[in-house]
C-alpha positions as MATLAB code, in Angstrom:
seq = 'MNIDVKALGKVAVLFGGTSAEREISIMSGTGVLNALLSQGVDAYAFDPAQRNLTELKADGAARCFIALHGRHGEDGTVQGALELLGIPYTGSGVMASAIAMDKVMTKRVWIAEGLPTPRHVRLAPNDQSRERVVKVPDELGLPLIIKPPREGSSIGVTKVQGYSQMIDAVALAAKYDPDVLCEEFIEGEEVTCPVLGEGDAARALPVIRIVAPEGAYDYQNKYFTDEVKYLCPSGLPEDEEREIQRIVVEAYTTLGCRGWGRADLMIRARDRKPFLLEINTSPGMTSHSLVPMSAKAAGMSYEQLCVHLVSQAALDSPVP';
ca = [
      19.206   31.827   11.821;
      22.874   30.954   11.398;
      25.103   33.867   12.354;
      28.897   33.600   12.305;
      29.646   35.092   15.731;
      33.363   35.391   14.964;
      32.544   37.670   12.031;
      30.839   40.088   14.413;
      34.216   41.134   15.835;
      34.615   42.684   19.265;
      31.268   43.864   20.663;
      30.979   46.586   23.294;
      27.770   46.313   25.328;
      26.946   49.868   26.373;
      25.038   50.026   29.649;
      24.777   52.086   32.813;
      25.043   55.673   31.636;
      23.807   58.803   33.367;
      20.012   58.783   32.923;
      17.305   58.255   35.540;
      17.070   54.698   34.165;
      20.698   53.765   34.956;
      19.663   50.982   37.349;
      17.462   49.313   34.711;
      20.145   49.756   32.051;
      22.647   47.860   34.193;
      20.137   45.017   34.554;
      19.499   44.984   30.796;
      23.146   45.234   29.812;
      24.276   42.509   32.186;
      21.709   40.160   30.674;
      22.753   41.012   27.121;
      26.465   40.679   27.901;
      26.023   37.243   29.486;
      23.843   36.097   26.586;
      26.388   37.195   23.965;
      29.281   35.597   25.861;
      27.309   32.346   26.142;
      27.033   32.275   22.355;
      30.751   32.767   21.803;
      30.602   36.469   20.937;
      33.716   38.486   21.870;
      31.722   40.905   24.036;
      32.655   43.180   26.927;
      30.992   45.768   29.182;
      31.328   49.507   28.575;
      29.745   52.123   30.866;
      29.724   55.619   29.275;
      29.333   57.124   32.748;
      32.782   55.790   33.650;
      34.653   55.842   30.343;
      34.847   58.220   27.391;
      33.189   56.879   24.241;
      36.342   57.616   22.245;
      37.984   54.743   24.141;
      35.849   52.335   22.083;
      38.303   52.865   19.224;
      41.268   52.032   21.424;
      39.410   48.933   22.640;
      39.066   47.764   19.048;
      35.259   47.611   19.257;
      33.822   46.572   15.895;
      30.202   47.220   16.903;
      28.121   48.248   19.897;
      25.027   46.802   21.506;
      23.236   49.805   23.032;
      21.576   48.661   26.269;
      21.338   52.221   27.573;
      17.889   53.581   28.423;
      16.688   57.175   28.640;
      18.715   60.296   27.997;
      22.165   60.005   26.465;
      21.244   56.417   25.607;
      18.238   56.296   23.337;
      17.805   59.966   22.444;
      20.177   60.133   19.479;
      23.189   61.505   21.357;
      25.198   58.289   21.797;
      24.061   57.270   18.308;
      25.542   60.495   16.923;
      28.814   59.905   18.753;
      29.041   56.372   17.323;
      28.305   57.739   13.836;
      31.295   60.074   14.208;
      33.443   57.189   15.468;
      32.251   55.001   12.579;
      31.234   52.147   14.911;
      27.967   50.384   13.913;
      25.384   50.090   16.694;
      22.107   48.337   17.430;
      18.750   50.024   17.160;
      17.539   53.203   15.524;
      19.703   55.963   14.098;
      20.132   59.553   15.248;
      16.910   61.134   13.972;
      14.524   58.279   14.809;
      16.060   57.909   18.280;
      15.754   61.648   18.982;
      12.134   61.852   17.839;
      11.006   58.646   19.567;
      12.592   59.777   22.842;
      10.359   62.862   22.816;
       6.744   61.740   23.234;
       5.406   65.115   22.052;
       7.435   65.065   18.821;
       6.451   61.421   18.305;
       2.784   62.349   18.620;
       3.186   65.199   16.119;
       4.588   62.821   13.513;
       1.959   60.142   14.199;
      -0.901   62.668   14.061;
       0.444   64.036   10.771;
       0.407   60.491    9.386;
      -3.120   59.805   10.635;
      -2.084   57.264   13.286;
      -4.249   56.983   16.435;
      -2.788   58.468   19.634;
      -4.525   59.983   22.694;
      -5.295   63.712   22.678;
      -2.699   65.774   24.514;
      -1.589   69.156   25.796;
       2.086   70.155   26.044;
       2.966   72.535   28.857;
       6.179   74.414   28.046;
       8.281   75.735   30.982;
       6.697   79.202   30.651;
       3.194   77.704   30.416;
       2.946   76.005   33.813;
       1.205   78.653   35.905;
      -1.467   77.467   38.353;
      -4.153   79.138   36.194;
      -3.023   77.267   33.076;
      -2.457   73.896   34.737;
      -5.900   73.675   36.351;
      -7.590   74.297   32.991;
      -6.044   71.220   31.326;
      -8.773   68.811   32.552;
     -11.346   71.046   30.821;
      -9.602   70.235   27.525;
      -8.763   66.555   28.036;
     -11.298   65.382   30.605;
     -10.602   63.337   33.732;
      -8.859   61.135   34.589;
      -5.755   62.103   32.624;
      -2.066   61.200   32.597;
       0.743   63.649   33.385;
       4.259   62.634   32.359;
       7.685   64.008   31.430;
       7.892   63.611   27.620;
      11.534   62.488   27.573;
      11.689   59.878   30.343;
      10.822   56.197   30.312;
      10.011   53.352   32.713;
       6.984   55.298   34.042;
       9.297   57.710   35.877;
       7.536   60.922   36.953;
       4.113   59.731   35.736;
       0.864   60.497   37.578;
      -2.703   59.420   36.835;
      -4.735   62.477   37.805;
      -8.289   61.814   39.046;
      -9.272   65.356   40.042;
      -8.383   69.030   39.561;
      -6.741   69.178   42.999;
      -3.985   66.757   41.888;
      -2.923   68.741   38.829;
      -0.392   71.093   40.464;
       1.553   68.326   42.226;
       1.475   66.060   39.170;
       2.881   68.761   36.887;
       5.530   69.659   39.493;
       6.620   66.008   39.697;
       6.894   65.623   35.912;
       8.762   68.946   35.680;
      11.468   67.556   38.002;
      12.489   65.248   35.160;
      11.789   67.422   32.135;
      11.200   71.166   31.589;
       8.250   70.308   29.304;
       5.262   68.421   30.679;
       2.954   66.191   28.634;
      -0.710   65.968   29.667;
      -2.503   63.127   27.935;
      -6.079   61.916   27.656;
      -6.546   58.718   29.669;
      -7.728   55.796   27.576;
      -9.793   53.403   29.675;
      -9.128   49.848   28.593;
      -6.461   47.194   28.157;
      -2.744   47.928   27.891;
      -0.721   46.053   25.281;
       2.785   46.224   23.882;
       4.207   44.962   20.619;
       7.870   44.676   19.542;
       9.134   45.193   15.994;
      12.311   43.833   14.385;
      13.930   44.976   11.153;
      13.833   48.043    8.939;
      11.636   49.564    6.250;
       9.622   47.100    4.188;
      11.313   44.215    6.040;
      10.109   45.400    9.478;
       7.871   42.826   11.149;
       5.889   42.792   14.364;
       6.399   40.103   16.980;
       3.457   38.722   19.004;
       1.419   41.223   21.042;
       1.680   41.082   24.854;
      -1.330   42.009   26.994;
      -0.422   43.602   30.343;
      -2.619   43.045   33.385;
      -1.394   45.122   36.353;
      -2.763   45.349   39.932;
      -5.490   48.027   39.892;
      -4.073   49.023   36.504;
      -0.922   50.363   38.208;
       1.714   49.494   35.625;
       4.308   51.725   37.293;
       8.102   51.645   37.806;
       7.901   49.367   40.850;
       5.528   46.892   39.233;
       7.460   46.942   35.965;
      10.772   45.867   37.441;
      10.579   44.742   41.038;
       7.402   42.742   41.603;
       5.729   39.703   40.141;
       2.254   41.170   40.532;
       1.887   42.124   36.874;
       0.641   39.455   34.466;
       2.016   39.440   30.924;
      -0.109   37.422   28.534;
       1.662   36.196   25.414;
      -0.138   34.875   23.405;
      -2.249   37.914   24.195;
      -5.610   36.169   24.076;
      -6.956   38.989   21.883;
      -9.140   38.142   18.881;
      -6.936   37.386   15.876;
      -8.184   40.379   13.885;
      -7.410   42.729   16.810;
      -3.886   41.348   17.179;
      -3.241   41.734   13.443;
      -4.543   45.315   13.446;
      -2.319   46.238   16.417;
       0.695   44.700   14.656;
      -0.118   46.658   11.485;
      -0.410   49.965   13.357;
       2.786   49.296   15.309;
       4.847   48.557   12.194;
       3.493   51.741   10.578;
       4.251   53.775   13.712;
       7.811   52.358   13.755;
       8.589   52.855   10.056;
       6.978   56.334   10.008;
       9.558   57.481   12.570;
      12.364   55.839   10.568;
      13.171   53.283   13.271;
      15.441   50.346   12.511;
      16.926   47.323   14.259;
      14.285   46.898   16.921;
      11.760   48.739   19.019;
       8.638   48.258   21.098;
       5.405   50.237   20.940;
       3.008   50.605   23.865;
      -0.720   50.987   23.228;
      -4.095   51.150   24.961;
      -7.167   49.416   23.575;
     -10.185   51.580   24.399;
     -12.749   49.392   26.175;
     -15.881   50.957   24.710;
     -15.030   50.428   21.034;
     -11.813   48.317   21.021;
      -9.923   51.059   19.167;
      -6.125   50.930   19.722;
      -4.212   54.106   20.603;
      -0.426   54.471   20.373;
       1.198   55.808   23.552;
       4.910   55.736   22.734;
       7.681   53.781   21.076;
      10.864   52.598   22.781;
      13.945   52.399   20.553;
      16.144   50.780   23.220;
      13.706   48.524   25.085;
      14.485   46.794   28.348;
      16.303   43.448   28.252;
      15.908   42.457   31.916;
      14.378   39.231   33.222;
      11.010   41.050   33.355;
      11.373   42.594   29.900;
       8.818   42.258   27.178;
      10.730   42.027   23.894;
      12.445   38.758   24.964;
       9.064   37.396   26.089;
       7.459   38.182   22.730;
      10.466   36.857   20.790;
      10.270   33.613   22.771;
       6.617   33.235   21.746;
       7.810   33.638   18.138;
      10.393   30.863   18.643;
      13.491   32.995   19.327;
      15.419   32.528   22.587;
      16.867   35.444   24.583;
      20.363   34.475   23.429;
      19.306   34.219   19.767;
      17.591   37.615   20.035;
      20.742   39.276   21.412;
      22.955   37.781   18.682;
      20.422   38.699   15.986;
      20.221   42.315   17.169;
      23.983   42.781   17.315;
      24.335   41.190   13.854;
      22.027   43.954   12.543;
      24.176   46.776   13.962;
      24.476   49.575   11.413;
      25.303   53.209   10.799;
      23.039   55.934    9.365;
      25.915   56.967    7.156;
      28.147   53.962    6.478;
      31.820   54.827    6.250;
      32.852   54.640    2.558;
];
């Protein structure tokens, strides 16, 4: 993979931002920036929370590496702004970013395409009365997962074991998002699988199996402890790994994703059936992050991954 780093021009690494995941974005972006600089890329830091995006033009930025997470980072808004500015960027375009950021919309597309995803109930802001909330377990069973549909990093997520927890769990999720997603809990193993590329050229990287303490793969365990075990190679049977990779590539291309992404899945213990949970279009790039781990297993270093991703920066509507 020989990439002429000088031909990339000046690269703005966008990180920080205003979402609930700002802290993680700073960790990701700092890693990416250092990696690009180490490879001779003319890269610099740009925090949209502190500077106006229009200043990218004045900076002479030729392309952007989006290391923003959450709202105003991977939801199509910053992508739309960069489209208007005519500055190519890493990752998915406006529509795919907006859909993938919304777990309910993502599920609707996947269900329409016949892809496996856990059963769910969406509670709109006017549909969160006590009477309605306590009936959700009757539809989905227990335990179940309550989460805000437009946040990441397990923020605002509760695993509900009994009816008595429902009110508090919905109230917590509603702090982060007016809509609340209630999802069937799939008992089994959690896995994640990155994808690189676009369309017919999209390919899955090796699957990572996640083993968390008591199954608590939460915000704290994701970023700030070493209690979680990430197994890559996954140790899954070869046919299972291949099937997960196939489903993940289909889930990614169905949404119109490009550049890179990472899908999270559960493998149901009783029949080994995989279920898609969500897809991240701007995955973490911290020291604990999973895309670099999977890429390394495929023979690509963190630095090579960063340079590759920025070399693939594109626009939905290239400037004529």
